[in-house]
TITORMI-50905 format. One record per residue (C-alpha): residue number from 1; residue in three letters; x, y, z. Coordinates in pm, 1 decimal, decimal comma. Each point is the difference from the previous one (the first is absolute). Layout:
REM TITORMI-50905
@k:NUM	r:Ala	X:X	Y:Y	Z:Z
...
//
This chain:
REM TITORMI-50905
@k:1	r:Met	X:1225,1	Y:-2802,1	Z:-406,5
@k:2	r:Ser	X:363,2	Y:-90,5	Z:63,3
@k:3	r:Glu	X:159,5	Y:235,5	Z:-250,8
@k:4	r:Gln	X:35,3	Y:374,8	Z:41,6
@k:5	r:Val	X:-301,0	Y:223,9	Z:-61,9
@k:6	r:Ser	X:68,4	Y:203,4	Z:-314,4
@k:7	r:Ile	X:-103,3	Y:366,9	Z:18,1
@k:8	r:Val	X:-54,8	Y:263,9	Z:-266,7
@k:9	r:Leu	X:4,7	Y:358,0	Z:127,5
@k:10	r:Val	X:-251,4	Y:224,8	Z:-177,0
@k:11	r:Gly	X:74,8	Y:362,9	Z:83,5
@k:12	r:Ile	X:320,0	Y:57,8	Z:198,4
@k:13	r:Gly	X:-24,4	Y:374,5	Z:64,8
@k:14	r:Gly	X:-217,2	Y:170,7	Z:259,0
@k:15	r:Tyr	X:-142,6	Y:-252,6	Z:245,0
@k:16	r:Gly	X:139,7	Y:-277,9	Z:-217,1
@k:17	r:Asn	X:342,9	Y:90,2	Z:135,9
@k:18	r:Thr	X:-117,6	Y:-118,0	Z:344,1
@k:19	r:Tyr	X:-39,1	Y:-350,4	Z:-137,6
@k:20	r:Val	X:328,3	Y:19,4	Z:-188,7
@k:21	r:Ser	X:191,4	Y:113,0	Z:308,8
@k:22	r:Ala	X:-154,3	Y:-272,3	Z:215,3
@k:23	r:Leu	X:94,8	Y:-269,4	Z:-249,6
@k:24	r:Leu	X:353,0	Y:130,0	Z:-53,7
@k:25	r:Gln	X:59,8	Y:12,6	Z:376,0
@k:26	r:Ser	X:-151,3	Y:-341,9	Z:70,0
@k:27	r:Glu	X:209,8	Y:-306,4	Z:72,0
@k:28	r:Asp	X:-296,5	Y:-229,1	Z:-65,9
@k:29	r:Lys	X:81,2	Y:-242,2	Z:-282,3
@k:30	r:Ser	X:-353,8	Y:-124,7	Z:-61,3
@k:31	r:Trp	X:-47,1	Y:236,3	Z:-296,5
@k:32	r:Arg	X:182,9	Y:135,6	Z:-303,9
@k:33	r:Leu	X:-54,6	Y:297,6	Z:-230,2
@k:34	r:Ala	X:-105,5	Y:-91,2	Z:-354,4
@k:35	r:Gly	X:-14,4	Y:347,6	Z:-149,0
@k:36	r:Val	X:-121,2	Y:358,9	Z:14,6
@k:37	r:Val	X:-283,7	Y:169,5	Z:-187,1
@k:38	r:Asp	X:19,8	Y:379,2	Z:6,8
@k:39	r:Pro	X:30,9	Y:236,9	Z:-299,5
@k:40	r:Leu	X:171,0	Y:252,9	Z:229,3
@k:41	r:Ala	X:220,4	Y:-246,1	Z:187,9
@k:42	r:Ser	X:317,0	Y:206,4	Z:-45,2
@k:43	r:Lys	X:-146,1	Y:273,5	Z:222,2
@k:44	r:Ala	X:-59,5	Y:-236,3	Z:295,9
@k:45	r:Pro	X:225,3	Y:28,3	Z:309,8
@k:46	r:Asn	X:113,1	Y:-363,9	Z:-16,2
@k:47	r:Tyr	X:38,8	Y:-26,1	Z:-377,3
@k:48	r:Ala	X:377,3	Y:-43,3	Z:15,6
@k:49	r:Ala	X:-24,0	Y:-267,4	Z:270,3
@k:50	r:Leu	X:-251,1	Y:-197,3	Z:-208,7
@k:51	r:Gln	X:217,4	Y:36,6	Z:-307,8
@k:52	r:Glu	X:289,1	Y:-153,7	Z:189,5
@k:53	r:Leu	X:-212,7	Y:-313,4	Z:44,2
@k:54	r:Lys	X:-11,4	Y:-34,4	Z:-381,6
@k:55	r:Leu	X:-379,4	Y:3,3	Z:1,9
@k:56	r:Pro	X:-193,1	Y:47,4	Z:-323,8
@k:57	r:Phe	X:-190,8	Y:329,9	Z:-21,1
@k:58	r:Tyr	X:-318,2	Y:49,1	Z:-201,9
@k:59	r:Ala	X:-233,8	Y:287,4	Z:-77,7
@k:60	r:Thr	X:-318,2	Y:-212,4	Z:0,4
@k:61	r:Met	X:-143,2	Y:-313,8	Z:157,2
@k:62	r:Glu	X:-45,2	Y:-153,3	Z:-345,0
@k:63	r:Glu	X:371,9	Y:31,4	Z:-72,3
@k:64	r:Phe	X:90,8	Y:-165,6	Z:330,0
@k:65	r:Tyr	X:-238,1	Y:-295,8	Z:-37,9
@k:66	r:Ala	X:105,0	Y:-56,0	Z:-360,5
@k:67	r:Glu	X:339,0	Y:-113,7	Z:132,3
@k:68	r:Asn	X:-56,3	Y:-87,1	Z:368,1
@k:69	r:Ser	X:-238,5	Y:-126,7	Z:263,5
@k:70	r:Ala	X:-44,9	Y:90,7	Z:366,8
@k:71	r:Asp	X:-170,8	Y:-149,4	Z:302,1
@k:72	r:Leu	X:-74,8	Y:344,9	Z:140,5
@k:73	r:Ala	X:-49,7	Y:341,7	Z:-158,5
@k:74	r:Val	X:54,4	Y:288,5	Z:243,3
@k:75	r:Ile	X:-187,1	Y:294,5	Z:-151,6
@k:76	r:Ala	X:68,8	Y:353,2	Z:124,4
@k:77	r:Ser	X:-90,7	Y:202,2	Z:-306,7
@k:78	r:Pro	X:-238,1	Y:300,2	Z:-21,5
@k:79	r:Ile	X:-364,5	Y:-68,8	Z:86,8
@k:80	r:Gln	X:-127,7	Y:3,3	Z:-358,1
@k:81	r:Phe	X:220,7	Y:-299,0	Z:-94,0
@k:82	r:His	X:-89,3	Y:-231,7	Z:289,5
@k:83	r:Cys	X:-288,9	Y:-178,2	Z:-169,8
@k:84	r:Ala	X:163,3	Y:-70,7	Z:-336,8
@k:85	r:Gln	X:332,2	Y:-102,5	Z:152,5
@k:86	r:Thr	X:-159,6	Y:-224,4	Z:261,7
@k:87	r:Cys	X:-212,3	Y:-172,3	Z:-263,6
@k:88	r:Ala	X:302,7	Y:-43,7	Z:-227,1
@k:89	r:Ala	X:201,9	Y:-157,5	Z:281,6
@k:90	r:Leu	X:-283,8	Y:-237,3	Z:88,2
@k:91	r:Glu	X:-49,4	Y:-101,5	Z:-363,3
@k:92	r:His	X:367,1	Y:-99,3	Z:-10,6
@k:93	r:Gly	X:-23,7	Y:-211,9	Z:315,4
@k:94	r:Ser	X:140,3	Y:241,3	Z:257,1
@k:95	r:Asn	X:-142,1	Y:70,1	Z:342,9
@k:96	r:Val	X:-19,4	Y:371,6	Z:76,7
@k:97	r:Leu	X:84,1	Y:241,3	Z:278,7
@k:98	r:Cys	X:-146,4	Y:332,0	Z:-118,8
@k:99	r:Glu	X:59,3	Y:319,4	Z:191,0
@k:100	r:Lys	X:-304,9	Y:184,0	Z:131,7
@k:101	r:Pro	X:-251,8	Y:104,1	Z:-116,5
@k:102	r:Ile	X:-119,1	Y:-294,1	Z:-209,6
@k:103	r:Ser	X:-104,6	Y:226,2	Z:-284,4
@k:104	r:Ala	X:-187,9	Y:322,2	Z:-59,3
@k:105	r:Val	X:-345,5	Y:-140,3	Z:-73,7
@k:106	r:Ile	X:-211,3	Y:-292,6	Z:113,2
@k:107	r:Gln	X:-58,2	Y:-139,3	Z:-351,0
@k:108	r:Glu	X:375,3	Y:-55,6	Z:-31,7
@k:109	r:Val	X:7,3	Y:-175,4	Z:337,8
@k:110	r:Glu	X:-266,1	Y:-239,9	Z:-126,5
@k:111	r:Gln	X:213,7	Y:-67,5	Z:-309,3
@k:112	r:Met	X:293,7	Y:-81,1	Z:228,9
@k:113	r:Ile	X:-209,0	Y:-240,8	Z:207,4
@k:114	r:Ala	X:-113,1	Y:-180,6	Z:-314,3
@k:115	r:Ala	X:359,2	Y:-21,6	Z:-128,3
@k:116	r:Arg	X:119,5	Y:-134,9	Z:335,2
@k:117	r:Asp	X:-268,2	Y:-266,6	Z:7,6
@k:118	r:Arg	X:79,4	Y:-109,9	Z:-356,7
@k:119	r:Ala	X:370,4	Y:-24,0	Z:80,9
@k:120	r:Asn	X:-47,5	Y:-171,3	Z:337,8
@k:121	r:Arg	X:262,8	Y:229,2	Z:149,9
@k:122	r:Phe	X:-9,0	Y:252,0	Z:287,1
@k:123	r:Val	X:1,1	Y:379,1	Z:-4,7
@k:124	r:Ala	X:118,0	Y:174,6	Z:316,8
@k:125	r:Ile	X:-51,4	Y:374,4	Z:42,9
@k:126	r:Gly	X:267,6	Y:194,2	Z:186,7
@k:127	r:Tyr	X:-186,2	Y:153,2	Z:293,7
@k:128	r:Gln	X:284,4	Y:-62,3	Z:244,2
@k:129	r:Trp	X:-200,3	Y:52,2	Z:319,8
@k:130	r:Ser	X:-224,0	Y:-291,6	Z:-100,6
@k:131	r:Phe	X:298,0	Y:-236,5	Z:-13,0
@k:132	r:His	X:145,0	Y:123,8	Z:328,8
@k:133	r:Pro	X:-25,3	Y:-227,6	Z:309,3
@k:134	r:Val	X:-150,9	Y:285,8	Z:204,1
@k:135	r:Thr	X:-291,9	Y:42,0	Z:-240,7
@k:136	r:Gln	X:-40,4	Y:-375,3	Z:-31,6
@k:137	r:Ala	X:-16,5	Y:-37,2	Z:380,3
@k:138	r:Leu	X:-260,7	Y:275,7	Z:24,3
@k:139	r:Lys	X:-206,8	Y:-146,3	Z:-283,9
@k:140	r:Ala	X:14,9	Y:-345,0	Z:159,8
@k:141	r:Asp	X:-148,0	Y:142,9	Z:320,3
@k:142	r:Val	X:-270,3	Y:181,5	Z:-197,8
@k:143	r:Leu	X:-87,8	Y:-322,9	Z:-182,6
@k:144	r:Ala	X:-4,2	Y:-190,2	Z:329,6
@k:145	r:Gly	X:-263,6	Y:241,2	Z:134,4
@k:146	r:Leu	X:220,9	Y:155,3	Z:267,8
@k:147	r:Phe	X:-122,5	Y:349,1	Z:-90,5
@k:148	r:Gly	X:-354,8	Y:-80,4	Z:-100,1
@k:149	r:Arg	X:-171,7	Y:186,2	Z:-280,9
@k:150	r:Pro	X:191,5	Y:287,2	Z:-172,6
@k:151	r:Ile	X:-184,7	Y:329,2	Z:43,5
@k:152	r:Arg	X:213,8	Y:287,7	Z:-131,7
@k:153	r:Leu	X:356,3	Y:16,1	Z:-133,6
@k:154	r:Arg	X:178,2	Y:325,9	Z:-79,5
@k:155	r:Thr	X:348,1	Y:80,8	Z:-124,8
@k:156	r:Met	X:179,8	Y:326,7	Z:-66,5
@k:157	r:Ala	X:315,7	Y:44,6	Z:-210,3
@k:158	r:Leu	X:96,6	Y:359,1	Z:-80,8
@k:159	r:Trp	X:319,6	Y:-14,4	Z:-206,1
@k:160	r:Pro	X:142,3	Y:306,6	Z:-176,7
@k:161	r:Arg	X:130,5	Y:-58,9	Z:-351,1
@k:162	r:Thr	X:212,5	Y:248,5	Z:-192,7
@k:163	r:Asp	X:-11,2	Y:118,9	Z:-359,9
@k:164	r:Lys	X:301,3	Y:-228,2	Z:-50,7
@k:165	r:Tyr	X:-222,9	Y:-294,8	Z:95,5
@k:166	r:Tyr	X:-260,1	Y:101,6	Z:-254,9
@k:167	r:Gly	X:264,5	Y:68,2	Z:-263,5
@k:168	r:Arg	X:187,2	Y:-328,4	Z:37,7
@k:169	r:Asn	X:-191,3	Y:-164,6	Z:-286,3
@k:170	r:Asn	X:-282,5	Y:68,5	Z:-244,6
@k:171	r:Trp	X:-274,8	Y:-173,4	Z:198,8
@k:172	r:Ala	X:25,9	Y:131,0	Z:358,3
@k:173	r:Gly	X:-332,7	Y:155,7	Z:96,3
@k:174	r:Ala	X:-148,9	Y:-95,1	Z:-336,6
@k:175	r:Leu	X:-354,1	Y:-111,5	Z:-67,9
@k:176	r:Gln	X:90,3	Y:-159,5	Z:-333,1
@k:177	r:Ser	X:304,5	Y:-60,4	Z:-216,7
@k:178	r:Pro	X:50,2	Y:189,9	Z:-327,4
@k:179	r:Lys	X:-135,4	Y:-312,6	Z:-172,3
@k:180	r:Gly	X:-316,3	Y:11,3	Z:208,9
@k:181	r:Asp	X:81,1	Y:-287,4	Z:236,2
@k:182	r:Trp	X:-137,5	Y:47,8	Z:350,4
@k:183	r:Ile	X:263,8	Y:69,6	Z:266,1
@k:184	r:Leu	X:-196,4	Y:167,9	Z:284,3
@k:185	r:Asp	X:321,9	Y:87,8	Z:181,8
@k:186	r:Ser	X:-69,3	Y:160,3	Z:336,7
@k:187	r:Pro	X:94,9	Y:-40,0	Z:365,9
@k:188	r:Val	X:-290,5	Y:-247,6	Z:31,0
@k:189	r:Asn	X:120,5	Y:-209,1	Z:-293,9
@k:190	r:Asn	X:374,8	Y:29,4	Z:49,7
@k:191	r:Ala	X:201,3	Y:153,2	Z:286,5
@k:192	r:Cys	X:-258,2	Y:-68,1	Z:272,8
@k:193	r:Ala	X:-187,9	Y:-289,2	Z:-162,2
@k:194	r:His	X:130,0	Y:-239,8	Z:266,5
@k:195	r:Tyr	X:-202,2	Y:164,6	Z:272,0
@k:196	r:Leu	X:-341,2	Y:-15,5	Z:-167,4
@k:197	r:His	X:69,1	Y:-358,6	Z:-103,6
@k:198	r:Asn	X:111,0	Y:-86,7	Z:353,7
@k:199	r:Met	X:-338,2	Y:93,7	Z:147,1
@k:200	r:Leu	X:-182,8	Y:-215,3	Z:-252,7
@k:201	r:Tyr	X:247,3	Y:-285,9	Z:42,1
@k:202	r:Val	X:4,2	Y:-22,7	Z:379,9
@k:203	r:Ile	X:-376,0	Y:-58,0	Z:17,0
@k:204	r:Gly	X:-18,6	Y:-235,1	Z:-299,0
@k:205	r:Ser	X:-181,0	Y:-330,8	Z:46,0
@k:206	r:Ala	X:306,9	Y:-218,0	Z:-66,0
@k:207	r:Val	X:379,1	Y:27,9	Z:11,3
@k:208	r:Asp	X:12,7	Y:76,4	Z:-372,6
@k:209	r:Arg	X:-312,1	Y:216,7	Z:-22,5
@k:210	r:Ser	X:-97,0	Y:361,0	Z:74,2
@k:211	r:Ala	X:-333,7	Y:148,8	Z:100,3
@k:212	r:Ala	X:-214,0	Y:90,3	Z:-301,3
@k:213	r:Pro	X:-112,9	Y:361,4	Z:-37,5
@k:214	r:Ala	X:-373,9	Y:54,1	Z:-43,0
@k:215	r:Thr	X:5,3	Y:377,9	Z:-55,7
@k:216	r:Ile	X:250,1	Y:285,6	Z:-7,9
@k:217	r:Gln	X:-27,0	Y:377,3	Z:32,8
@k:218	r:Ala	X:299,5	Y:223,7	Z:-65,0
@k:219	r:Glu	X:142,8	Y:348,0	Z:17,3
@k:220	r:Leu	X:278,8	Y:50,3	Z:-255,9
@k:221	r:Tyr	X:213,9	Y:312,7	Z:-35,7
@k:222	r:Arg	X:329,1	Y:119,0	Z:-146,1
@k:223	r:Ala	X:255,9	Y:268,8	Z:66,7
@k:224	r:Asn	X:252,9	Y:-118,8	Z:-257,8
@k:225	r:Pro	X:-17,5	Y:55,0	Z:-378,0
@k:226	r:Ile	X:-97,4	Y:-361,4	Z:-74,0
@k:227	r:Thr	X:-295,9	Y:-164,9	Z:-170,4
@k:228	r:Asn	X:-112,4	Y:-211,2	Z:297,0
@k:229	r:Tyr	X:-17,7	Y:77,5	Z:372,7
@k:230	r:Asp	X:259,3	Y:38,9	Z:275,7
@k:231	r:Thr	X:-245,1	Y:14,9	Z:292,6
@k:232	r:Ala	X:-281,2	Y:-236,7	Z:98,0
@k:233	r:Ala	X:-242,6	Y:-82,3	Z:277,0
@k:234	r:Leu	X:-196,7	Y:-321,9	Z:-47,4
@k:235	r:Arg	X:-286,8	Y:-175,0	Z:173,4
@k:236	r:Val	X:-44,6	Y:-365,9	Z:-88,9
@k:237	r:Met	X:-284,8	Y:-211,1	Z:130,9
@k:238	r:Thr	X:83,3	Y:-370,0	Z:-23,1
@k:239	r:Thr	X:-231,5	Y:-292,1	Z:-62,1
@k:240	r:Cys	X:75,6	Y:-122,0	Z:354,3
@k:241	r:Gly	X:-136,7	Y:328,4	Z:140,7
@k:242	r:Ala	X:330,0	Y:162,7	Z:100,1
@k:243	r:Glu	X:67,9	Y:364,0	Z:-82,4
@k:244	r:Ile	X:343,4	Y:87,1	Z:-140,8
@k:245	r:Leu	X:134,2	Y:356,4	Z:-3,2
@k:246	r:Phe	X:321,1	Y:102,8	Z:-176,1
@k:247	r:Tyr	X:175,7	Y:337,4	Z:-3,9
@k:248	r:Thr	X:303,3	Y:70,7	Z:-214,6
@k:249	r:Thr	X:172,7	Y:289,4	Z:-176,0
@k:250	r:His	X:326,4	Y:111,9	Z:-155,8
@k:251	r:Ala	X:-84,2	Y:370,4	Z:42,2
@k:252	r:Val	X:130,4	Y:59,3	Z:354,2
@k:253	r:Ser	X:327,8	Y:137,0	Z:131,2
@k:254	r:Arg	X:91,9	Y:-287,2	Z:232,3
@k:255	r:Ser	X:-72,0	Y:-370,0	Z:33,7
@k:256	r:Leu	X:-266,4	Y:-123,2	Z:237,8
@k:257	r:Gly	X:-65,8	Y:-371,5	Z:10,8
@k:258	r:Pro	X:-70,9	Y:-263,0	Z:-85,6
@k:259	r:Glu	X:-203,6	Y:-66,7	Z:307,2
@k:260	r:Tyr	X:-320,2	Y:-191,5	Z:46,8
@k:261	r:Ile	X:-285,6	Y:-78,9	Z:237,5
@k:262	r:Phe	X:-191,6	Y:-323,9	Z:-59,5
@k:263	r:Glu	X:-312,9	Y:-27,4	Z:215,5
@k:264	r:Phe	X:-152,5	Y:-341,9	Z:63,8
@k:265	r:Glu	X:-281,1	Y:-134,5	Z:213,6
@k:266	r:Lys	X:240,3	Y:-121,6	Z:268,7
@k:267	r:Gly	X:297,0	Y:230,9	Z:-32,1
@k:268	r:Thr	X:202,0	Y:258,1	Z:-192,3
@k:269	r:Val	X:322,8	Y:-38,1	Z:-198,0
@k:270	r:Thr	X:228,7	Y:299,2	Z:-52,3
@k:271	r:Tyr	X:317,5	Y:80,1	Z:-188,1
@k:272	r:Glu	X:184,3	Y:326,8	Z:64,2
@k:273	r:Tyr	X:268,7	Y:122,5	Z:-235,9
@k:274	r:Lys	X:218,4	Y:124,3	Z:286,1
@k:275	r:Thr	X:20,7	Y:-336,5	Z:178,3
@k:276	r:Arg	X:-59,5	Y:-215,7	Z:-310,3
@k:277	r:Ile	X:-160,0	Y:-263,8	Z:220,7
@k:278	r:Val	X:-333,3	Y:-175,8	Z:-53,4
@k:279	r:Arg	X:-187,5	Y:-27,9	Z:332,2
@k:280	r:Ala	X:-338,3	Y:-138,1	Z:96,4
@k:281	r:Thr	X:-204,8	Y:93,2	Z:304,0
@k:282	r:Phe	X:-304,6	Y:-203,9	Z:93,9
@k:283	r:Arg	X:-327,6	Y:89,7	Z:168,0
@k:284	r:Asp	X:96,5	Y:-211,2	Z:301,9
@k:285	r:Gly	X:307,2	Y:218,6	Z:62,7
@k:286	r:Ser	X:259,8	Y:-241,7	Z:-139,3
@k:287	r:Ser	X:240,5	Y:88,8	Z:-280,1
@k:288	r:Lys	X:226,9	Y:-161,4	Z:-257,9
@k:289	r:Glu	X:301,9	Y:131,8	Z:-188,3
@k:290	r:Tyr	X:65,0	Y:-135,5	Z:-350,1
@k:291	r:Gly	X:319,0	Y:188,2	Z:-89,8
@k:292	r:Cys	X:109,3	Y:214,2	Z:-293,8
@k:293	r:Pro	X:-129,6	Y:-85,2	Z:-349,5
@k:294	r:Asp	X:218,1	Y:261,8	Z:-166,8
@k:295	r:Ser	X:299,6	Y:-222,4	Z:-71,1
@k:296	r:His	X:96,0	Y:-307,5	Z:-202,4
@k:297	r:Tyr	X:-111,0	Y:170,5	Z:-321,1
@k:298	r:Thr	X:113,0	Y:-291,7	Z:-215,7
@k:299	r:Thr	X:-178,1	Y:-281,4	Z:183,7
@k:300	r:Lys	X:-239,1	Y:-1,9	Z:-296,4
@k:301	r:Leu	X:293,0	Y:-82,3	Z:-230,6
@k:302	r:Trp	X:130,5	Y:-288,6	Z:210,4
@k:303	r:Asp	X:-354,9	Y:-131,1	Z:46,1
@k:304	r:Ala	X:-51,9	Y:2,9	Z:-376,9
@k:305	r:Ile	X:324,1	Y:-191,1	Z:-55,1
@k:306	r:Ala	X:-100,8	Y:-251,8	Z:268,0
@k:307	r:Ala	X:-345,7	Y:-32,7	Z:-157,8
@k:308	r:Cys	X:162,9	Y:-91,9	Z:-331,5
@k:309	r:Arg	X:164,8	Y:-287,3	Z:187,2
@k:310	r:Gly	X:-331,2	Y:-105,7	Z:154,5
@k:311	r:Glu	X:116,7	Y:102,2	Z:346,1
@k:312	r:Arg	X:-239,3	Y:288,9	Z:69,7
@k:313	r:Gln	X:-348,6	Y:124,1	Z:-85,6
@k:314	r:Ile	X:-53,5	Y:352,1	Z:-134,9
@k:315	r:Val	X:-192,4	Y:203,9	Z:257,0
@k:316	r:Cys	X:-56,4	Y:308,0	Z:-217,4
@k:317	r:Gly	X:-98,1	Y:-73,4	Z:-356,7
@k:318	r:Leu	X:-247,2	Y:133,4	Z:-252,7
@k:319	r:Glu	X:-319,3	Y:-60,7	Z:198,9
@k:320	r:Ala	X:139,9	Y:164,1	Z:312,9
@k:321	r:Ser	X:132,5	Y:300,8	Z:-191,0
@k:322	r:Met	X:-284,7	Y:61,3	Z:-245,5
@k:323	r:Met	X:-219,0	Y:152,7	Z:273,2
@k:324	r:His	X:242,1	Y:291,4	Z:12,6
@k:325	r:Thr	X:-37,3	Y:44,2	Z:-377,0
@k:326	r:Leu	X:-379,2	Y:2,1	Z:36,8
@k:327	r:Cys	X:33,9	Y:283,9	Z:251,9
@k:328	r:Val	X:238,0	Y:193,6	Z:-225,5
@k:329	r:Asn	X:-236,9	Y:-28,5	Z:-295,1
@k:330	r:Gly	X:-306,9	Y:80,1	Z:207,5
@k:331	r:Ala	X:167,5	Y:308,5	Z:147,7
@k:332	r:Gln	X:68,9	Y:136,2	Z:-347,8
@k:333	r:Asp	X:-364,0	Y:-63,2	Z:-95,6
@k:334	r:Ser	X:-113,3	Y:171,2	Z:320,0
@k:335	r:Val	X:179,3	Y:319,2	Z:-107,5
@k:336	r:Pro	X:25,2	Y:2,4	Z:-381,9
@k:337	r:Ala	X:157,4	Y:348,7	Z:1,6
@k:338	r:Val	X:276,8	Y:42,6	Z:258,6
@k:339	r:Lys	X:-32,4	Y:330,1	Z:188,8
@k:340	r:Glu	X:302,9	Y:228,7	Z:-12,1
@k:341	r:Phe	X:95,0	Y:181,8	Z:318,0
@k:342	r:Pro	X:-16,0	Y:378,9	Z:-47,3
@k:343	r:Ala	X:322,2	Y:94,4	Z:-179,4
@k:344	r:Ser	X:36,8	Y:316,7	Z:207,0
@k:345	r:Trp	X:1,7	Y:-207,3	Z:320,6
@k:346	r:Val	X:262,0	Y:-256,3	Z:-102,4
@k:347	r:Tyr	X:363,5	Y:87,7	Z:69,5
@k:348	r:Lys	X:334,5	Y:-166,8	Z:-69,6
@k:349	r:Ala	X:230,1	Y:-115,5	Z:279,9
@k:350	r:Gly	X:361,2	Y:-109,2	Z:-41,1
@k:351	r:Val	X:282,7	Y:77,1	Z:-237,0
@k:352	r:Pro	X:-56,8	Y:45,2	Z:-375,2
@k:353	r:Gly	X:4,6	Y:-334,4	Z:-178,8
@k:354	r:Ser	X:-121,7	Y:-181,6	Z:308,4
@k:355	r:Gln	X:-302,4	Y:196,3	Z:114,8
@k:356	r:Val	X:-326,0	Y:-120,0	Z:150,0
@k:357	r:Arg	X:-327,4	Y:167,6	Z:-86,8
@k:358	r:Val	X:-179,5	Y:50,4	Z:331,4
@k:359	r:Met	X:-367,8	Y:64,5	Z:64,4
@k:360	r:Pro	X:-19,2	Y:205,3	Z:324,5
@k:361	r:Gly	X:-213,0	Y:-154,5	Z:273,4
@k:362	r:Leu	X:-42,3	Y:-329,1	Z:-185,0
@k:363	r:Ala	X:210,2	Y:-207,6	Z:239,0
@k:364	r:Glu	X:-192,4	Y:132,7	Z:299,2
@k:365	r:Gln	X:-336,7	Y:-67,2	Z:-164,9
@k:366	r:Met	X:93,8	Y:-354,4	Z:-100,9
@k:367	r:Leu	X:131,4	Y:-73,5	Z:349,4
@k:368	r:Ala	X:-325,2	Y:130,5	Z:149,6
@k:369	r:Ala	X:-202,3	Y:-215,7	Z:-240,0
@k:370	r:Tyr	X:209,0	Y:-305,9	Z:84,2
@k:371	r:Lys	X:-51,7	Y:49,2	Z:372,5
@k:372	r:Ala	X:-373,3	Y:61,5	Z:-42,9
@k:373	r:Gly	X:-54,2	Y:-288,6	Z:-241,7
@k:374	r:Lys	X:-153,4	Y:227,7	Z:-263,9
@k:375	r:Leu	X:85,6	Y:119,6	Z:-348,6
@k:376	r:Thr	X:180,1	Y:333,1	Z:-21,0
@k:377	r:Ser	X:-301,7	Y:196,0	Z:-127,5
@k:378	r:Glu	X:-211,0	Y:-144,2	Z:283,4
@k:379	r:Val	X:236,5	Y:138,0	Z:262,6
@k:380	r:Gln	X:9,9	Y:350,6	Z:-141,6
@k:381	r:Glu	X:-130,9	Y:89,3	Z:-344,0
@k:382	r:Gln	X:230,9	Y:231,4	Z:-191,8
@k:383	r:Ser	X:-56,6	Y:209,8	Z:-310,7
@k:384	r:Trp	X:196,6	Y:-263,6	Z:-190,7
@k:385	r:Ser	X:-173,4	Y:-304,6	Z:152,3
@k:386	r:Gln	X:-152,7	Y:-253,3	Z:-239,0
@k:387	r:Leu	X:-167,3	Y:-315,9	Z:127,6
@k:388	r:Gly	X:-44,4	Y:-264,0	Z:-267,2
@k:389	r:Asp	X:-285,2	Y:-236,7	Z:-72,6
@k:390	r:Val	X:-48,3	Y:-334,7	Z:173,4
@k:391	r:Val	X:104,2	Y:-264,5	Z:-253,9
@k:392	r:Pro	X:-120,0	Y:-364,7	Z:27,0
@k:393	r:Leu	X:277,8	Y:-257,2	Z:-43,7
@k:394	r:Arg	X:-168,9	Y:-339,5	Z:48,3
@k:395	r:Asn	X:-29,3	Y:-73,5	Z:-373,6
@k:396	r:Tyr	X:269,1	Y:232,1	Z:-127,5
@k:397	r:His	X:190,8	Y:-148,6	Z:-295,2
@k:398	r:His	X:107,6	Y:292,1	Z:-218,0
@k:399	r:Phe	X:159,5	Y:340,5	Z:48,5
@k:400	r:Pro	X:-139,7	Y:251,2	Z:-60,6
@k:401	r:Ser	X:-337,7	Y:-130,0	Z:104,5
@k:402	r:Arg	X:-194,7	Y:287,9	Z:-149,5
//
């Protein structure tokens, strides 16, 4: 492709503003903006700057494609719109960069795969760590056998979120939309989704694949007045025999993580949030430093533009990302009724309008579980503990599965 890659921006508020800012600040001339799709565009931080470019604005994808075309659709809309908007873009000949997660439910992911294959286009999913050179270097060494067989991977990300976070839209923390569409918003499926996906991705069998989950068992809780959960501990057993453990919550007073410990046959890989460096130590006493993966957030955007020009392959697409969706769906099936923390225990921290609901002792218990490689109820059972069922995921094609 010698001409510029034409881009339609779908959703320019929230995380979508990250893409908008990167494009507006770029001096790269290999692309051009073809239009914006966002019914609430006027509320976006860069609305005025986009208006100055004389771009056409539309409320729906159908309106945009009735008058325009685009080589690439960059979709950063709420979760419940990802499937329909991705399929619409593909049907009109656009490649797609869709922000994570792919969608809420696995049956929609399968629809997206079918639409992609019919269109003969690509769909990239915006897990930025997967596109980062640090993660790619680590995955290359895993694929080359430097670490041997993966045994156990665990990640912890305890991130407080305020009532302002949950009140910023009508779907934060929601199980379903008012229309009944699945959303499954949670720290596992939104704010901290990267870190569960990263464990699956690093040990995948190819550059563009993730490890497949065989079973999942979950603990799901909430402190906030939402319809889904704000706290989770997950155990995933993969088809390659590796155990994956994930701990995340929004109901703590201070941030802790992300940090991870990946145990392999021949060595261990760690990432600590204080140093932000990925390091490997091997059984023979040697070590290797990979660097910091927590930068270059828009590499996924530039890779997608380059892929439209035939200059790059997409390393994180639908197949790599759908394993995360399987885990999200299986976790909800593991615990059909989310357990509420005792209301008398939960307290509010911070100033009114920006307060965090905190469950006392939760951070300490999740940290202990992370260090021990166990679920939270296995470390110390509490009166509020609820361990879910083990859910098989090998032939899982529809949520809910029961």
